[in-house]
N, CA, C and O of each residue as an XYZ file, in Angstrom:
420
protein
N      -9.564      9.504     -3.713
C      -8.758     11.275     -3.309
C      -9.297     11.818     -4.031
O      -9.852     11.242     -4.967
N      -9.341     13.296     -3.848
C     -10.336     13.770     -4.839
C      -9.901     15.441     -3.951
O      -9.753     15.678     -2.752
N      -9.814     16.247     -5.047
C      -9.053     17.459     -4.819
C      -7.676     17.559     -4.693
O      -7.231     18.542     -4.101
N      -6.785     16.577     -5.217
C      -5.309     16.315     -4.448
C      -5.120     16.515     -2.923
O      -4.040     16.902     -2.476
N      -6.014     16.288     -2.258
C      -5.901     16.287     -0.468
C      -5.244     14.458     -0.290
O      -5.510     13.349     -0.755
N      -4.850     14.707      0.101
C      -3.815     13.215      0.371
C      -5.015     13.054      1.895
O      -5.216     13.828      2.831
N      -5.632     11.639      1.549
C      -6.657     10.802      2.684
C      -5.063     10.226      3.765
O      -4.256      9.348      3.460
N      -5.075     10.830      4.631
C      -4.185     10.012      5.783
C      -5.607      9.587      6.766
O      -5.374     10.609      7.413
N      -6.135      9.343      7.058
C      -7.456      8.814      7.766
C      -7.422      7.407      7.122
O      -8.361      7.033      6.419
N      -6.255      6.561      7.380
C      -6.614      5.235      6.940
C      -7.817      4.165      7.281
O      -7.533      3.684      8.378
N      -8.745      3.735      6.912
C      -9.879      2.670      7.672
C      -9.979      1.279      7.092
O     -10.074      0.888      5.929
N      -9.935      0.708      8.144
C      -9.602     -1.169      7.817
C     -10.873     -1.605      6.659
O     -10.930     -2.542      5.864
N     -11.995     -0.298      7.009
C     -13.168     -0.971      5.954
C     -12.950     -0.575      4.427
O     -13.478     -1.289      3.574
N     -12.045      0.748      3.968
C     -11.864      0.713      2.912
C     -10.772      0.148      2.302
O      -9.896     -0.593      2.748
N     -11.053      0.846      0.666
C     -10.652     -0.507     -0.164
C      -9.197      0.155     -1.016
O      -9.629      0.939     -1.861
N      -7.834      0.106     -1.066
C      -6.960      1.513     -1.813
C      -6.319      0.449     -3.038
O      -6.382     -0.766     -3.227
N      -5.779      1.417     -3.634
C      -5.154      1.118     -5.183
C      -3.966      1.676     -5.241
O      -3.725      2.541     -4.400
N      -2.903      1.321     -6.263
C      -1.851      1.949     -6.643
C      -2.381      3.182     -7.260
O      -3.537      3.182     -7.682
N      -1.527      4.388     -7.362
C      -1.805      5.658     -7.968
C      -1.622      5.133     -9.349
O      -1.240      3.974     -9.517
N      -1.845      5.835    -10.224
C      -1.863      6.125    -11.293
C      -0.286      6.380    -12.052
O       0.159      6.136    -13.174
N       0.360      7.092    -10.614
C       1.398      8.217    -10.687
C       2.835      7.276    -10.302
O       3.912      7.716     -9.898
N       2.552      6.213    -10.505
C       3.636      5.350    -10.153
C       3.700      3.702    -10.994
O       2.711      3.094    -11.403
N       5.012      3.285    -11.081
C       5.213      1.807    -11.586
C       6.006      1.075    -10.356
O       6.888      1.411     -9.565
N       5.206     -0.137    -10.614
C       5.806     -1.083     -9.234
C       6.277     -2.233    -10.122
O       5.695     -2.912    -10.967
N       7.324     -2.227     -9.724
C       8.027     -4.218    -11.050
C       9.037     -4.814     -9.825
O       9.728     -4.140     -9.061
N       8.896     -6.394     -9.882
C       9.852     -6.788     -8.841
C      11.028     -7.178     -9.933
O      11.065     -7.765    -11.014
N      12.010     -6.498     -9.014
C      13.404     -7.009     -9.367
C      14.351     -7.897     -8.154
O      14.436     -7.777     -6.932
N      14.944     -8.755     -9.071
C      15.148     -9.672     -8.072
C      15.137    -10.005     -6.523
O      15.853     -9.980     -5.521
N      13.375    -10.462     -7.139
C      12.930    -10.681     -5.601
C      12.617     -9.633     -4.554
O      12.225    -10.005     -3.448
N      12.820     -7.866     -4.930
C      12.459     -6.866     -3.988
C      11.732     -6.383     -5.210
O      12.068     -6.460     -6.391
N      10.033     -5.569     -4.337
C       9.062     -5.113     -5.179
C       9.685     -3.215     -4.999
O       9.790     -2.615     -3.930
N       9.963     -2.723     -6.230
C      10.028     -1.628     -6.342
C       9.374     -0.896     -7.061
O       9.241     -1.263     -8.229
N       8.592      0.683     -6.532
C       7.857      1.383     -6.407
C       8.647      2.542     -7.087
O       9.363      3.331     -6.470
N       8.456      2.550     -8.277
C       8.959      3.895     -9.185
C       8.073      5.231     -9.325
O       7.234      5.163    -10.223
N       8.111      6.471     -8.574
C       7.127      7.584     -9.024
C       7.379      8.284    -10.053
O       8.467      8.859    -10.024
N       6.297      8.539    -11.595
C       6.404      8.526    -12.579
C       6.463     10.000    -13.071
O       6.825     10.390    -14.181
N       5.977     10.830    -11.882
C       6.006     12.415    -11.617
C       6.025     13.564    -10.745
O       4.879     13.940    -10.498
N       6.638     14.035    -10.369
C       6.990     15.057     -9.287
C       6.007     15.235     -8.500
O       4.881     15.515     -8.912
N       6.415     15.045     -6.829
C       5.516     15.206     -5.959
C       4.891     14.208     -5.420
O       4.049     14.349     -4.533
N       5.278     13.002     -5.950
C       5.038     11.441     -5.594
C       6.119     10.902     -5.391
O       7.022     10.822     -6.223
N       6.152     10.306     -3.819
C       7.461      9.987     -3.234
C       7.870     11.296     -2.047
O       7.102     12.065     -1.469
N       8.765     11.229     -1.998
C       9.692     12.343     -1.402
C      10.086     13.177     -2.344
O       9.800     14.351     -2.108
N      10.831     12.903     -3.661
C      11.536     13.520     -4.582
C      11.605     12.585     -5.847
O      11.819     11.375     -5.772
N      11.384     13.337     -7.115
C      10.808     12.843     -7.949
C      11.127     11.356     -8.576
O      10.451     10.580     -9.252
N      12.751     11.301     -7.933
C      13.423     10.204     -8.428
C      13.594      9.378     -7.466
O      14.470      8.540     -7.675
N      12.826      9.299     -6.053
C      12.841      8.483     -5.035
C      12.250      7.151     -5.301
O      11.034      7.089     -5.487
N      13.123      5.856     -5.347
C      12.833      4.759     -5.521
C      11.954      4.095     -4.137
O      12.619      4.627     -3.248
N      11.130      3.461     -3.567
C      10.925      2.617     -3.022
C      10.458      1.228     -2.591
O       9.379      0.863     -3.056
N      11.032      0.498     -1.869
C      11.345     -0.778     -1.765
C       9.996     -1.493     -0.837
O       9.438     -0.677     -0.103
N       9.613     -2.463     -0.815
C       8.877     -3.506     -0.236
C       9.643     -4.631      0.296
O      10.227     -5.285     -0.568
N       9.803     -5.067      1.656
C       9.675     -6.169      2.144
C       9.162     -7.463      1.819
O       8.400     -7.315      0.864
N       9.220     -8.627      2.155
C       8.436    -10.012      1.913
C       6.926     -9.454      2.331
O       5.978     -9.433      1.546
N       6.892     -9.139      3.299
C       5.050     -8.924      4.215
C       4.521     -7.444      3.231
O       3.355     -7.174      2.945
N       5.452     -6.844      2.946
C       4.539     -5.392      1.864
C       4.035     -6.039      1.000
O       2.818     -6.090      0.818
N       5.544     -7.103     -0.195
C       4.981     -7.559     -1.061
C       3.516     -8.145     -1.017
O       2.602     -8.233     -1.837
N       3.650     -8.413     -0.034
C       2.106     -9.674      0.524
C       0.778     -8.720     -0.145
O      -0.004     -8.826     -1.090
N       1.111     -7.536      1.195
C      -0.105     -6.474      1.255
C      -0.352     -6.205     -0.342
O      -1.375     -6.288     -1.021
N       1.056     -5.833     -0.681
C       0.722     -4.930     -1.901
C      -0.205     -5.631     -3.091
O      -1.150     -5.118     -3.691
N       0.411     -7.094     -3.262
C      -0.138     -8.203     -4.162
C      -1.967     -8.132     -3.984
O      -2.741     -8.446     -4.888
N      -2.310     -7.731     -2.849
C      -3.737     -7.631     -2.637
C      -4.808     -6.640     -2.738
O      -6.037     -6.699     -2.746
N      -3.552     -5.302     -2.844
C      -3.933     -4.275     -3.473
C      -5.435     -4.489     -4.396
O      -5.639     -3.337     -4.777
N      -6.363     -5.186     -4.844
C      -6.741     -5.359     -6.083
C      -8.168     -4.693     -6.324
O      -8.990     -4.986     -7.192
N      -8.271     -3.472     -5.078
C      -9.359     -2.613     -5.755
C     -10.794     -3.243     -5.726
O     -11.723     -2.934     -6.472
N     -10.812     -4.546     -4.344
C     -12.197     -4.889     -4.232
C     -11.542     -5.272     -2.830
O     -12.549     -5.312     -2.123
N     -10.578     -5.548     -2.083
C     -10.560     -6.150     -0.830
C     -10.406     -5.083      0.199
O      -9.496     -4.257      0.135
N     -11.166     -5.098      1.008
C     -10.732     -4.032      2.064
C      -9.568     -4.245      2.682
O      -9.273     -5.432      2.542
N      -8.532     -3.494      3.480
C      -7.903     -3.639      4.431
C      -7.644     -4.604      5.633
O      -6.669     -5.136      6.165
N      -9.343     -4.557      5.838
C      -9.398     -5.798      6.786
C      -9.125     -7.126      6.118
O      -8.554     -8.122      6.562
N      -9.792     -6.842      4.691
C     -10.173     -8.471      4.617
C      -8.562     -8.470      4.417
O      -8.087     -9.418      5.042
N      -7.701     -7.812      3.835
C      -6.338     -8.001      3.349
C      -5.694     -8.913      4.677
O      -5.098     -9.990      4.646
N      -6.040     -8.086      5.787
C      -5.304     -8.439      7.232
C      -5.659    -10.129      7.576
O      -4.959    -11.137      7.665
N      -7.162     -9.838      7.717
C      -7.761    -11.062      8.106
C      -6.586    -12.419      7.018
O      -5.918    -13.217      7.676
N      -6.507    -12.477      5.251
C      -6.047    -13.308      4.815
C      -4.471    -13.541      5.478
O      -4.136    -14.532      6.127
N      -3.703    -12.508      5.183
C      -3.009    -12.222      5.790
C      -2.593    -13.226      7.049
O      -1.718    -14.091      7.027
N      -3.466    -12.868      8.150
C      -3.351    -13.109      9.662
C      -3.805    -15.141      9.410
O      -3.510    -16.118     10.099
N      -4.531    -15.016      8.234
C      -4.935    -16.597      8.368
C      -3.823    -17.355      7.447
O      -3.853    -18.584      7.397
N      -2.689    -16.508      6.607
C      -1.858    -17.698      5.667
C      -0.881    -17.519      6.905
O      -0.671    -18.673      7.280
N      -0.133    -16.592      7.780
C       1.161    -16.290      8.525
C       0.861    -17.139      9.988
O       1.824    -17.496     10.667
N      -0.394    -17.405     10.379
C      -0.784    -18.235     11.669
C      -0.803    -16.941     12.852
O      -0.421    -17.382     13.937
N      -1.171    -15.381     12.907
C      -1.066    -14.231     13.067
C      -2.447    -13.654     13.900
O      -3.504    -14.054     13.413
N      -2.554    -12.857     14.967
C      -3.869    -12.310     14.971
C      -3.902    -11.621     14.097
O      -2.915    -11.215     13.484
N      -5.218    -11.317     13.837
C      -5.515    -10.337     12.487
C      -5.507     -8.960     13.155
O      -5.742     -8.066     12.342
N      -5.298     -8.526     14.442
C      -5.616     -7.230     14.949
C      -4.287     -6.722     14.812
O      -4.155     -5.499     14.751
N      -3.243     -7.485     14.752
C      -1.675     -7.566     14.620
C      -1.532     -6.979     13.463
O      -0.996     -5.885     13.282
N      -2.103     -7.832     12.474
C      -1.360     -7.856     10.948
C      -2.193     -6.362     10.832
O      -1.437     -5.391     10.816
N      -3.468     -6.099     10.761
C      -3.953     -5.259     10.541
C      -3.116     -3.837     10.966
O      -2.847     -2.933     10.174
N      -2.777     -3.866     12.390
C      -1.913     -2.646     12.310
C      -0.509     -2.759     10.970
O      -0.269     -1.809     10.224
N      -0.077     -3.504     10.937
C       0.919     -3.594     10.403
C       0.318     -3.353      8.225
O       1.048     -3.137      7.258
N      -0.643     -3.463      8.263
C      -1.480     -3.331      6.570
C      -1.558     -1.764      6.872
O      -0.872     -0.968      6.231
N      -2.399     -1.384      7.843
C      -2.379     -0.062      8.087
C      -1.380      1.236      8.128
O      -1.547      2.366      7.670
N      -0.479      0.767      8.714
C       0.773      1.170      8.872
C       1.141      1.689      7.621
O       1.263      2.880      7.333
N       1.348      0.481      6.726
C       2.065      0.541      5.160
C       1.139      1.338      4.720
O       1.322      2.544      4.550
N       0.057      0.734      4.497
C      -0.976      1.974      3.341
C      -1.123      3.182      3.625
O      -1.399      4.005      2.752
N      -0.924      3.586      5.215
C      -0.456      5.144      5.420
C       0.653      6.018      5.023
O       0.609      7.187      4.640
N       1.667      5.227      5.188
C       2.906      5.795      4.748
C       2.720      5.654      3.060
O       3.401      6.551      2.562
N       2.032      4.842      1.978
C       2.086      5.262      1.228
C       1.446      5.790      0.622
O       1.618      6.277     -0.495
N       0.349      5.769      1.472
C      -0.959      7.417      0.791
C      -0.106      8.525      0.982
O      -0.102      9.409      0.125
N       0.458      8.590      1.755
C       1.228      9.996      2.416
C       2.273      9.977      0.912
O       2.273     11.147      0.530
N       2.589      9.667      0.558
C       3.689      9.266     -0.311
C       3.143      9.893     -1.938
O       3.728     10.487     -2.844
N       1.495      9.327     -1.704
C       0.567      9.266     -2.849
C       0.793      8.399     -3.809
O       0.609      8.639     -5.002
N       1.311      7.062     -3.224
C       1.655      5.622     -4.341
C       0.501      5.244     -3.812
O       0.680      4.027     -3.869
N      -0.789      5.400     -3.232
C      -1.722      4.417     -3.272
C      -2.949      5.613     -3.103
O      -2.696      6.682     -2.548
N      -3.963      5.373     -3.513
C      -5.402      6.205     -3.096
C      -6.582      5.502     -2.804
O      -6.750      4.386     -3.296
N      -7.380      5.987     -2.105
C      -8.491      5.216     -1.892
C      -9.751      5.268     -3.276
O     -10.043      6.206     -4.018
N     -10.260      3.935     -3.221
C     -11.081      3.707     -4.060
C     -12.284      4.481     -3.857
O     -13.232      4.365     -4.635
């Protein structure tokens, strides 16, 4: 992400990483994303939580693996078609990019 603009054109062949402006912690089995600065999330005190699938996606955002690679790994793990998982991965990543919680690498 450059110049402060949000990349909402989510591509399966791109790599995304958590923003430096958030902290993510697992609390009682739930992954909570906390914005550290105003303008991240919708309000500066907004918390965002991820379900089990969301947590699996988040943990694979390692700065090396493309979204397509994440979808392939999840499809193999959950025995689901890669195109079905890829839609879910792109949907979640798109939402988190819009909230400035993830950035393209």
